[in-house]
mmCIF entry with sequence, helices, sheets and N, C-alpha, C, O atoms, coordinates in Angstrom:
data_MODEL
# 
_entry.id   MODEL 
# 
_entity.id                         1 
_entity.type                       polymer 
_entity.pdbx_number_of_molecules   1 
# 
_entity_poly.entity_id                      1 
_entity_poly.type                           'polypeptide(L)' 
_entity_poly.nstd_linkage                   no 
_entity_poly.nstd_monomer                   no 
_entity_poly.pdbx_seq_one_letter_code       MLMPKRTKYRKMMKGRNRGYANRGTEFTFGEFALKATEAGRINSRQ 
_entity_poly.pdbx_seq_one_letter_code_can   MLMPKRTKYRKMMKGRNRGYANRGTEFTFGEFALKATEAGRINSRQ 
_entity_poly.pdbx_strand_id                 A 
# 
loop_
_entity_poly_seq.entity_id 
_entity_poly_seq.num 
_entity_poly_seq.mon_id 
_entity_poly_seq.hetero 
1 1  MET n 
1 2  LEU n 
1 3  MET n 
1 4  PRO n 
1 5  LYS n 
1 6  ARG n 
1 7  THR n 
1 8  LYS n 
1 9  TYR n 
1 10 ARG n 
1 11 LYS n 
1 12 MET n 
1 13 MET n 
1 14 LYS n 
1 15 GLY n 
1 16 ARG n 
1 17 ASN n 
1 18 ARG n 
1 19 GLY n 
1 20 TYR n 
1 21 ALA n 
1 22 ASN n 
1 23 ARG n 
1 24 GLY n 
1 25 THR n 
1 26 GLU n 
1 27 PHE n 
1 28 THR n 
1 29 PHE n 
1 30 GLY n 
1 31 GLU n 
1 32 PHE n 
1 33 ALA n 
1 34 LEU n 
1 35 LYS n 
1 36 ALA n 
1 37 THR n 
1 38 GLU n 
1 39 ALA n 
1 40 GLY n 
1 41 ARG n 
1 42 ILE n 
1 43 ASN n 
1 44 SER n 
1 45 ARG n 
1 46 GLN n 
# 
_struct_asym.id          A 
_struct_asym.entity_id   1 
# 
_struct_conf.conf_type_id            HELX_P 
_struct_conf.id                      HELX_P1 
_struct_conf.pdbx_PDB_helix_id       AA1 
_struct_conf.beg_label_comp_id       ARG 
_struct_conf.beg_label_asym_id       A 
_struct_conf.beg_label_seq_id        10 
_struct_conf.pdbx_beg_PDB_ins_code   ? 
_struct_conf.end_label_comp_id       LYS 
_struct_conf.end_label_asym_id       A 
_struct_conf.end_label_seq_id        14 
_struct_conf.pdbx_end_PDB_ins_code   ? 
_struct_conf.beg_auth_comp_id        ARG 
_struct_conf.beg_auth_asym_id        A 
_struct_conf.beg_auth_seq_id         10 
_struct_conf.end_auth_comp_id        LYS 
_struct_conf.end_auth_asym_id        A 
_struct_conf.end_auth_seq_id         14 
_struct_conf.pdbx_PDB_helix_class    1 
_struct_conf.details                 ? 
_struct_conf.pdbx_PDB_helix_length   5 
# 
_struct_conf_type.id          HELX_P 
_struct_conf_type.criteria    ? 
_struct_conf_type.reference   ? 
# 
loop_
_atom_site.group_PDB 
_atom_site.id 
_atom_site.type_symbol 
_atom_site.label_atom_id 
_atom_site.label_alt_id 
_atom_site.label_comp_id 
_atom_site.label_asym_id 
_atom_site.label_entity_id 
_atom_site.label_seq_id 
_atom_site.pdbx_PDB_ins_code 
_atom_site.Cartn_x 
_atom_site.Cartn_y 
_atom_site.Cartn_z 
_atom_site.occupancy 
_atom_site.B_iso_or_equiv 
_atom_site.pdbx_formal_charge 
_atom_site.auth_seq_id 
_atom_site.auth_comp_id 
_atom_site.auth_asym_id 
_atom_site.auth_atom_id 
_atom_site.pdbx_PDB_model_num 
ATOM 1   N N  . MET A 1 1  ? -11.024 -6.774  -4.098  1.00 0.00 ? 1  MET A N  1 
ATOM 2   C CA . MET A 1 1  ? -10.879 -5.712  -2.974  1.00 0.00 ? 1  MET A CA 1 
ATOM 3   C C  . MET A 1 1  ? -12.174 -4.950  -2.860  1.00 0.00 ? 1  MET A C  1 
ATOM 4   O O  . MET A 1 1  ? -12.746 -4.479  -3.843  1.00 0.00 ? 1  MET A O  1 
ATOM 5   N N  . LEU A 1 2  ? -12.614 -4.848  -1.620  1.00 0.00 ? 2  LEU A N  1 
ATOM 6   C CA . LEU A 1 2  ? -13.854 -4.130  -1.393  1.00 0.00 ? 2  LEU A CA 1 
ATOM 7   C C  . LEU A 1 2  ? -13.534 -2.624  -1.419  1.00 0.00 ? 2  LEU A C  1 
ATOM 8   O O  . LEU A 1 2  ? -12.610 -2.121  -0.779  1.00 0.00 ? 2  LEU A O  1 
ATOM 9   N N  . MET A 1 3  ? -14.413 -1.928  -2.245  1.00 0.00 ? 3  MET A N  1 
ATOM 10  C CA . MET A 1 3  ? -14.241 -0.527  -2.343  1.00 0.00 ? 3  MET A CA 1 
ATOM 11  C C  . MET A 1 3  ? -15.567 0.098   -2.829  1.00 0.00 ? 3  MET A C  1 
ATOM 12  O O  . MET A 1 3  ? -16.216 -0.454  -3.717  1.00 0.00 ? 3  MET A O  1 
ATOM 13  N N  . PRO A 1 4  ? -15.955 1.204   -2.273  1.00 0.00 ? 4  PRO A N  1 
ATOM 14  C CA . PRO A 1 4  ? -17.208 1.839   -2.659  1.00 0.00 ? 4  PRO A CA 1 
ATOM 15  C C  . PRO A 1 4  ? -17.168 2.398   -4.123  1.00 0.00 ? 4  PRO A C  1 
ATOM 16  O O  . PRO A 1 4  ? -16.149 2.957   -4.527  1.00 0.00 ? 4  PRO A O  1 
ATOM 17  N N  . LYS A 1 5  ? -18.221 2.256   -4.880  1.00 0.00 ? 5  LYS A N  1 
ATOM 18  C CA . LYS A 1 5  ? -18.205 2.747   -6.247  1.00 0.00 ? 5  LYS A CA 1 
ATOM 19  C C  . LYS A 1 5  ? -18.106 4.232   -6.287  1.00 0.00 ? 5  LYS A C  1 
ATOM 20  O O  . LYS A 1 5  ? -17.369 4.788   -7.100  1.00 0.00 ? 5  LYS A O  1 
ATOM 21  N N  . ARG A 1 6  ? -18.873 4.922   -5.378  1.00 0.00 ? 6  ARG A N  1 
ATOM 22  C CA . ARG A 1 6  ? -18.892 6.324   -5.432  1.00 0.00 ? 6  ARG A CA 1 
ATOM 23  C C  . ARG A 1 6  ? -18.894 6.835   -3.966  1.00 0.00 ? 6  ARG A C  1 
ATOM 24  O O  . ARG A 1 6  ? -19.491 6.203   -3.095  1.00 0.00 ? 6  ARG A O  1 
ATOM 25  N N  . THR A 1 7  ? -18.257 7.924   -3.712  1.00 0.00 ? 7  THR A N  1 
ATOM 26  C CA . THR A 1 7  ? -18.372 8.628   -2.403  1.00 0.00 ? 7  THR A CA 1 
ATOM 27  C C  . THR A 1 7  ? -18.642 10.077  -2.655  1.00 0.00 ? 7  THR A C  1 
ATOM 28  O O  . THR A 1 7  ? -18.390 10.600  -3.741  1.00 0.00 ? 7  THR A O  1 
ATOM 29  N N  . LYS A 1 8  ? -19.167 10.731  -1.625  1.00 0.00 ? 8  LYS A N  1 
ATOM 30  C CA . LYS A 1 8  ? -19.485 12.116  -1.819  1.00 0.00 ? 8  LYS A CA 1 
ATOM 31  C C  . LYS A 1 8  ? -18.234 12.979  -1.898  1.00 0.00 ? 8  LYS A C  1 
ATOM 32  O O  . LYS A 1 8  ? -18.178 13.940  -2.665  1.00 0.00 ? 8  LYS A O  1 
ATOM 33  N N  . TYR A 1 9  ? -17.220 12.624  -1.089  1.00 0.00 ? 9  TYR A N  1 
ATOM 34  C CA . TYR A 1 9  ? -15.982 13.342  -1.080  1.00 0.00 ? 9  TYR A CA 1 
ATOM 35  C C  . TYR A 1 9  ? -14.865 12.308  -1.317  1.00 0.00 ? 9  TYR A C  1 
ATOM 36  O O  . TYR A 1 9  ? -14.649 11.461  -0.450  1.00 0.00 ? 9  TYR A O  1 
ATOM 37  N N  . ARG A 1 10 ? -14.168 12.341  -2.422  1.00 0.00 ? 10 ARG A N  1 
ATOM 38  C CA . ARG A 1 10 ? -13.166 11.335  -2.748  1.00 0.00 ? 10 ARG A CA 1 
ATOM 39  C C  . ARG A 1 10 ? -11.932 11.547  -1.888  1.00 0.00 ? 10 ARG A C  1 
ATOM 40  O O  . ARG A 1 10 ? -11.318 10.556  -1.494  1.00 0.00 ? 10 ARG A O  1 
ATOM 41  N N  . LYS A 1 11 ? -11.520 12.784  -1.564  1.00 0.00 ? 11 LYS A N  1 
ATOM 42  C CA . LYS A 1 11 ? -10.297 13.062  -0.860  1.00 0.00 ? 11 LYS A CA 1 
ATOM 43  C C  . LYS A 1 11 ? -10.211 12.370  0.484   1.00 0.00 ? 11 LYS A C  1 
ATOM 44  O O  . LYS A 1 11 ? -9.111  12.055  0.938   1.00 0.00 ? 11 LYS A O  1 
ATOM 45  N N  . MET A 1 12 ? -11.382 12.116  1.160   1.00 0.00 ? 12 MET A N  1 
ATOM 46  C CA . MET A 1 12 ? -11.378 11.471  2.466   1.00 0.00 ? 12 MET A CA 1 
ATOM 47  C C  . MET A 1 12 ? -10.990 10.010  2.301   1.00 0.00 ? 12 MET A C  1 
ATOM 48  O O  . MET A 1 12 ? -10.307 9.421   3.138   1.00 0.00 ? 12 MET A O  1 
ATOM 49  N N  . MET A 1 13 ? -11.480 9.418   1.124   1.00 0.00 ? 13 MET A N  1 
ATOM 50  C CA . MET A 1 13 ? -11.171 8.002   0.944   1.00 0.00 ? 13 MET A CA 1 
ATOM 51  C C  . MET A 1 13 ? -9.639  7.712   0.534   1.00 0.00 ? 13 MET A C  1 
ATOM 52  O O  . MET A 1 13 ? -9.100  6.613   0.663   1.00 0.00 ? 13 MET A O  1 
ATOM 53  N N  . LYS A 1 14 ? -9.047  8.823   0.041   1.00 0.00 ? 14 LYS A N  1 
ATOM 54  C CA . LYS A 1 14 ? -7.690  8.723   -0.498  1.00 0.00 ? 14 LYS A CA 1 
ATOM 55  C C  . LYS A 1 14 ? -6.664  8.368   0.521   1.00 0.00 ? 14 LYS A C  1 
ATOM 56  O O  . LYS A 1 14 ? -5.855  7.467   0.300   1.00 0.00 ? 14 LYS A O  1 
ATOM 57  N N  . GLY A 1 15 ? -6.673  9.036   1.611   1.00 0.00 ? 15 GLY A N  1 
ATOM 58  C CA . GLY A 1 15 ? -5.710  8.739   2.683   1.00 0.00 ? 15 GLY A CA 1 
ATOM 59  C C  . GLY A 1 15 ? -4.353  9.368   2.428   1.00 0.00 ? 15 GLY A C  1 
ATOM 60  O O  . GLY A 1 15 ? -4.157  10.048  1.421   1.00 0.00 ? 15 GLY A O  1 
ATOM 61  N N  . ARG A 1 16 ? -3.446  9.149   3.309   1.00 0.00 ? 16 ARG A N  1 
ATOM 62  C CA . ARG A 1 16 ? -2.062  9.674   3.234   1.00 0.00 ? 16 ARG A CA 1 
ATOM 63  C C  . ARG A 1 16 ? -1.084  8.580   3.376   1.00 0.00 ? 16 ARG A C  1 
ATOM 64  O O  . ARG A 1 16 ? -1.323  7.630   4.123   1.00 0.00 ? 16 ARG A O  1 
ATOM 65  N N  . ASN A 1 17 ? 0.101   8.675   2.636   1.00 0.00 ? 17 ASN A N  1 
ATOM 66  C CA . ASN A 1 17 ? 1.051   7.615   2.770   1.00 0.00 ? 17 ASN A CA 1 
ATOM 67  C C  . ASN A 1 17 ? 2.235   8.351   3.342   1.00 0.00 ? 17 ASN A C  1 
ATOM 68  O O  . ASN A 1 17 ? 2.997   8.955   2.585   1.00 0.00 ? 17 ASN A O  1 
ATOM 69  N N  . ARG A 1 18 ? 2.434   8.325   4.722   1.00 0.00 ? 18 ARG A N  1 
ATOM 70  C CA . ARG A 1 18 ? 3.535   9.105   5.323   1.00 0.00 ? 18 ARG A CA 1 
ATOM 71  C C  . ARG A 1 18 ? 4.569   8.152   5.909   1.00 0.00 ? 18 ARG A C  1 
ATOM 72  O O  . ARG A 1 18 ? 4.241   7.070   6.395   1.00 0.00 ? 18 ARG A O  1 
ATOM 73  N N  . GLY A 1 19 ? 5.848   8.592   5.847   1.00 0.00 ? 19 GLY A N  1 
ATOM 74  C CA . GLY A 1 19 ? 6.902   7.912   6.609   1.00 0.00 ? 19 GLY A CA 1 
ATOM 75  C C  . GLY A 1 19 ? 7.305   6.604   6.076   1.00 0.00 ? 19 GLY A C  1 
ATOM 76  O O  . GLY A 1 19 ? 6.845   6.166   5.022   1.00 0.00 ? 19 GLY A O  1 
ATOM 77  N N  . TYR A 1 20 ? 8.184   5.961   6.817   1.00 0.00 ? 20 TYR A N  1 
ATOM 78  C CA . TYR A 1 20 ? 8.700   4.616   6.484   1.00 0.00 ? 20 TYR A CA 1 
ATOM 79  C C  . TYR A 1 20 ? 8.135   3.579   7.408   1.00 0.00 ? 20 TYR A C  1 
ATOM 80  O O  . TYR A 1 20 ? 7.823   3.865   8.564   1.00 0.00 ? 20 TYR A O  1 
ATOM 81  N N  . ALA A 1 21 ? 8.000   2.372   6.905   1.00 0.00 ? 21 ALA A N  1 
ATOM 82  C CA . ALA A 1 21 ? 7.518   1.191   7.742   1.00 0.00 ? 21 ALA A CA 1 
ATOM 83  C C  . ALA A 1 21 ? 8.729   0.822   8.691   1.00 0.00 ? 21 ALA A C  1 
ATOM 84  O O  . ALA A 1 21 ? 9.894   0.732   8.305   1.00 0.00 ? 21 ALA A O  1 
ATOM 85  N N  . ASN A 1 22 ? 8.316   0.632   9.909   1.00 0.00 ? 22 ASN A N  1 
ATOM 86  C CA . ASN A 1 22 ? 9.362   0.038   10.834  1.00 0.00 ? 22 ASN A CA 1 
ATOM 87  C C  . ASN A 1 22 ? 8.987   -1.296  11.419  1.00 0.00 ? 22 ASN A C  1 
ATOM 88  O O  . ASN A 1 22 ? 9.751   -1.890  12.180  1.00 0.00 ? 22 ASN A O  1 
ATOM 89  N N  . ARG A 1 23 ? 7.840   -1.756  11.072  1.00 0.00 ? 23 ARG A N  1 
ATOM 90  C CA . ARG A 1 23 ? 7.450   -3.112  11.445  1.00 0.00 ? 23 ARG A CA 1 
ATOM 91  C C  . ARG A 1 23 ? 7.184   -3.949  10.132  1.00 0.00 ? 23 ARG A C  1 
ATOM 92  O O  . ARG A 1 23 ? 6.729   -3.428  9.114   1.00 0.00 ? 23 ARG A O  1 
ATOM 93  N N  . GLY A 1 24 ? 7.479   -5.184  10.230  1.00 0.00 ? 24 GLY A N  1 
ATOM 94  C CA . GLY A 1 24 ? 7.168   -6.024  9.007   1.00 0.00 ? 24 GLY A CA 1 
ATOM 95  C C  . GLY A 1 24 ? 8.101   -5.827  7.867   1.00 0.00 ? 24 GLY A C  1 
ATOM 96  O O  . GLY A 1 24 ? 7.729   -6.062  6.717   1.00 0.00 ? 24 GLY A O  1 
ATOM 97  N N  . THR A 1 25 ? 9.306   -5.404  8.141   1.00 0.00 ? 25 THR A N  1 
ATOM 98  C CA . THR A 1 25 ? 10.218  -5.046  7.067   1.00 0.00 ? 25 THR A CA 1 
ATOM 99  C C  . THR A 1 25 ? 11.225  -6.281  6.852   1.00 0.00 ? 25 THR A C  1 
ATOM 100 O O  . THR A 1 25 ? 11.944  -6.289  5.852   1.00 0.00 ? 25 THR A O  1 
ATOM 101 N N  . GLU A 1 26 ? 11.271  -7.227  7.704   1.00 0.00 ? 26 GLU A N  1 
ATOM 102 C CA . GLU A 1 26 ? 12.197  -8.325  7.586   1.00 0.00 ? 26 GLU A CA 1 
ATOM 103 C C  . GLU A 1 26 ? 11.349  -9.597  7.275   1.00 0.00 ? 26 GLU A C  1 
ATOM 104 O O  . GLU A 1 26 ? 10.218  -9.753  7.737   1.00 0.00 ? 26 GLU A O  1 
ATOM 105 N N  . PHE A 1 27 ? 11.953  -10.469 6.483   1.00 0.00 ? 27 PHE A N  1 
ATOM 106 C CA . PHE A 1 27 ? 11.361  -11.704 6.129   1.00 0.00 ? 27 PHE A CA 1 
ATOM 107 C C  . PHE A 1 27 ? 11.959  -12.814 7.052   1.00 0.00 ? 27 PHE A C  1 
ATOM 108 O O  . PHE A 1 27 ? 13.137  -12.743 7.403   1.00 0.00 ? 27 PHE A O  1 
ATOM 109 N N  . THR A 1 28 ? 11.198  -13.777 7.421   1.00 0.00 ? 28 THR A N  1 
ATOM 110 C CA . THR A 1 28 ? 11.660  -14.775 8.313   1.00 0.00 ? 28 THR A CA 1 
ATOM 111 C C  . THR A 1 28 ? 12.045  -16.099 7.660   1.00 0.00 ? 28 THR A C  1 
ATOM 112 O O  . THR A 1 28 ? 12.654  -16.945 8.315   1.00 0.00 ? 28 THR A O  1 
ATOM 113 N N  . PHE A 1 29 ? 11.710  -16.297 6.403   1.00 0.00 ? 29 PHE A N  1 
ATOM 114 C CA . PHE A 1 29 ? 12.046  -17.564 5.759   1.00 0.00 ? 29 PHE A CA 1 
ATOM 115 C C  . PHE A 1 29 ? 12.443  -17.302 4.264   1.00 0.00 ? 29 PHE A C  1 
ATOM 116 O O  . PHE A 1 29 ? 12.052  -16.279 3.701   1.00 0.00 ? 29 PHE A O  1 
ATOM 117 N N  . GLY A 1 30 ? 13.161  -18.160 3.673   1.00 0.00 ? 30 GLY A N  1 
ATOM 118 C CA . GLY A 1 30 ? 13.524  -18.062 2.247   1.00 0.00 ? 30 GLY A CA 1 
ATOM 119 C C  . GLY A 1 30 ? 14.916  -17.327 2.110   1.00 0.00 ? 30 GLY A C  1 
ATOM 120 O O  . GLY A 1 30 ? 15.552  -16.934 3.088   1.00 0.00 ? 30 GLY A O  1 
ATOM 121 N N  . GLU A 1 31 ? 15.283  -17.197 0.929   1.00 0.00 ? 31 GLU A N  1 
ATOM 122 C CA . GLU A 1 31 ? 16.622  -16.598 0.584   1.00 0.00 ? 31 GLU A CA 1 
ATOM 123 C C  . GLU A 1 31 ? 16.502  -15.278 -0.171  1.00 0.00 ? 31 GLU A C  1 
ATOM 124 O O  . GLU A 1 31 ? 17.415  -14.453 -0.185  1.00 0.00 ? 31 GLU A O  1 
ATOM 125 N N  . PHE A 1 32 ? 15.310  -15.109 -0.813  1.00 0.00 ? 32 PHE A N  1 
ATOM 126 C CA . PHE A 1 32 ? 15.221  -13.933 -1.696  1.00 0.00 ? 32 PHE A CA 1 
ATOM 127 C C  . PHE A 1 32 ? 13.931  -13.177 -1.373  1.00 0.00 ? 32 PHE A C  1 
ATOM 128 O O  . PHE A 1 32 ? 12.983  -13.761 -0.848  1.00 0.00 ? 32 PHE A O  1 
ATOM 129 N N  . ALA A 1 33 ? 13.896  -11.926 -1.677  1.00 0.00 ? 33 ALA A N  1 
ATOM 130 C CA . ALA A 1 33 ? 12.730  -11.103 -1.407  1.00 0.00 ? 33 ALA A CA 1 
ATOM 131 C C  . ALA A 1 33 ? 12.728  -9.991  -2.424  1.00 0.00 ? 33 ALA A C  1 
ATOM 132 O O  . ALA A 1 33 ? 13.722  -9.742  -3.107  1.00 0.00 ? 33 ALA A O  1 
ATOM 133 N N  . LEU A 1 34 ? 11.510  -9.278  -2.518  1.00 0.00 ? 34 LEU A N  1 
ATOM 134 C CA . LEU A 1 34 ? 11.356  -8.164  -3.351  1.00 0.00 ? 34 LEU A CA 1 
ATOM 135 C C  . LEU A 1 34 ? 11.325  -6.902  -2.499  1.00 0.00 ? 34 LEU A C  1 
ATOM 136 O O  . LEU A 1 34 ? 10.785  -6.876  -1.393  1.00 0.00 ? 34 LEU A O  1 
ATOM 137 N N  . LYS A 1 35 ? 11.926  -5.862  -3.059  1.00 0.00 ? 35 LYS A N  1 
ATOM 138 C CA . LYS A 1 35 ? 11.954  -4.592  -2.240  1.00 0.00 ? 35 LYS A CA 1 
ATOM 139 C C  . LYS A 1 35 ? 11.497  -3.412  -3.162  1.00 0.00 ? 35 LYS A C  1 
ATOM 140 O O  . LYS A 1 35 ? 11.968  -3.241  -4.286  1.00 0.00 ? 35 LYS A O  1 
ATOM 141 N N  . ALA A 1 36 ? 10.588  -2.651  -2.624  1.00 0.00 ? 36 ALA A N  1 
ATOM 142 C CA . ALA A 1 36 ? 10.092  -1.512  -3.342  1.00 0.00 ? 36 ALA A CA 1 
ATOM 143 C C  . ALA A 1 36 ? 11.131  -0.384  -3.368  1.00 0.00 ? 36 ALA A C  1 
ATOM 144 O O  . ALA A 1 36 ? 11.733  -0.077  -2.339  1.00 0.00 ? 36 ALA A O  1 
ATOM 145 N N  . THR A 1 37 ? 11.334  0.205   -4.484  1.00 0.00 ? 37 THR A N  1 
ATOM 146 C CA . THR A 1 37 ? 12.301  1.282   -4.600  1.00 0.00 ? 37 THR A CA 1 
ATOM 147 C C  . THR A 1 37 ? 11.725  2.658   -4.422  1.00 0.00 ? 37 THR A C  1 
ATOM 148 O O  . THR A 1 37 ? 12.473  3.620   -4.246  1.00 0.00 ? 37 THR A O  1 
ATOM 149 N N  . GLU A 1 38 ? 10.362  2.787   -4.464  1.00 0.00 ? 38 GLU A N  1 
ATOM 150 C CA . GLU A 1 38 ? 9.719   4.037   -4.282  1.00 0.00 ? 38 GLU A CA 1 
ATOM 151 C C  . GLU A 1 38 ? 8.297   3.777   -3.847  1.00 0.00 ? 38 GLU A C  1 
ATOM 152 O O  . GLU A 1 38 ? 7.710   2.732   -4.129  1.00 0.00 ? 38 GLU A O  1 
ATOM 153 N N  . ALA A 1 39 ? 7.755   4.773   -3.141  1.00 0.00 ? 39 ALA A N  1 
ATOM 154 C CA . ALA A 1 39 ? 6.362   4.696   -2.623  1.00 0.00 ? 39 ALA A CA 1 
ATOM 155 C C  . ALA A 1 39 ? 5.387   4.969   -3.812  1.00 0.00 ? 39 ALA A C  1 
ATOM 156 O O  . ALA A 1 39 ? 5.637   5.744   -4.735  1.00 0.00 ? 39 ALA A O  1 
ATOM 157 N N  . GLY A 1 40 ? 4.273   4.254   -3.676  1.00 0.00 ? 40 GLY A N  1 
ATOM 158 C CA . GLY A 1 40 ? 3.252   4.445   -4.776  1.00 0.00 ? 40 GLY A CA 1 
ATOM 159 C C  . GLY A 1 40 ? 1.954   3.771   -4.385  1.00 0.00 ? 40 GLY A C  1 
ATOM 160 O O  . GLY A 1 40 ? 1.828   3.188   -3.308  1.00 0.00 ? 40 GLY A O  1 
ATOM 161 N N  . ARG A 1 41 ? 1.029   3.863   -5.256  1.00 0.00 ? 41 ARG A N  1 
ATOM 162 C CA . ARG A 1 41 ? -0.254  3.245   -5.139  1.00 0.00 ? 41 ARG A CA 1 
ATOM 163 C C  . ARG A 1 41 ? -0.507  2.264   -6.218  1.00 0.00 ? 41 ARG A C  1 
ATOM 164 O O  . ARG A 1 41 ? -0.100  2.486   -7.358  1.00 0.00 ? 41 ARG A O  1 
ATOM 165 N N  . ILE A 1 42 ? -1.185  1.147   -5.903  1.00 0.00 ? 42 ILE A N  1 
ATOM 166 C CA . ILE A 1 42 ? -1.637  0.227   -6.982  1.00 0.00 ? 42 ILE A CA 1 
ATOM 167 C C  . ILE A 1 42 ? -3.148  0.146   -6.939  1.00 0.00 ? 42 ILE A C  1 
ATOM 168 O O  . ILE A 1 42 ? -3.765  0.379   -5.900  1.00 0.00 ? 42 ILE A O  1 
ATOM 169 N N  . ASN A 1 43 ? -3.711  -0.171  -8.020  1.00 0.00 ? 43 ASN A N  1 
ATOM 170 C CA . ASN A 1 43 ? -5.206  -0.245  -8.069  1.00 0.00 ? 43 ASN A CA 1 
ATOM 171 C C  . ASN A 1 43 ? -5.572  -1.706  -7.817  1.00 0.00 ? 43 ASN A C  1 
ATOM 172 O O  . ASN A 1 43 ? -4.687  -2.548  -7.663  1.00 0.00 ? 43 ASN A O  1 
ATOM 173 N N  . SER A 1 44 ? -6.859  -2.010  -7.774  1.00 0.00 ? 44 SER A N  1 
ATOM 174 C CA . SER A 1 44 ? -7.352  -3.270  -7.372  1.00 0.00 ? 44 SER A CA 1 
ATOM 175 C C  . SER A 1 44 ? -7.114  -4.350  -8.472  1.00 0.00 ? 44 SER A C  1 
ATOM 176 O O  . SER A 1 44 ? -7.278  -5.542  -8.214  1.00 0.00 ? 44 SER A O  1 
ATOM 177 N N  . ARG A 1 45 ? -6.734  -3.923  -9.674  1.00 0.00 ? 45 ARG A N  1 
ATOM 178 C CA . ARG A 1 45 ? -6.523  -4.917  -10.732 1.00 0.00 ? 45 ARG A CA 1 
ATOM 179 C C  . ARG A 1 45 ? -5.085  -5.360  -10.784 1.00 0.00 ? 45 ARG A C  1 
ATOM 180 O O  . ARG A 1 45 ? -4.785  -6.335  -11.474 1.00 0.00 ? 45 ARG A O  1 
ATOM 181 N N  . GLN A 1 46 ? -4.180  -4.703  -10.096 1.00 0.00 ? 46 GLN A N  1 
ATOM 182 C CA . GLN A 1 46 ? -2.734  -5.094  -10.159 1.00 0.00 ? 46 GLN A CA 1 
ATOM 183 C C  . GLN A 1 46 ? -2.393  -6.135  -9.247  1.00 0.00 ? 46 GLN A C  1 
ATOM 184 O O  . GLN A 1 46 ? -1.237  -6.555  -9.193  1.00 0.00 ? 46 GLN A O  1 
# 
């Protein structure tokens, strides 16, 4: 994942995670899916 090593102000790079997704929430093939139970962040190694 491309990410700058250092920035002058880190809070600008952080962003905000608001609201719920209303697009891309349905899968079109298969019988099983994974669903997130809570909002959160993952790092580039996960």
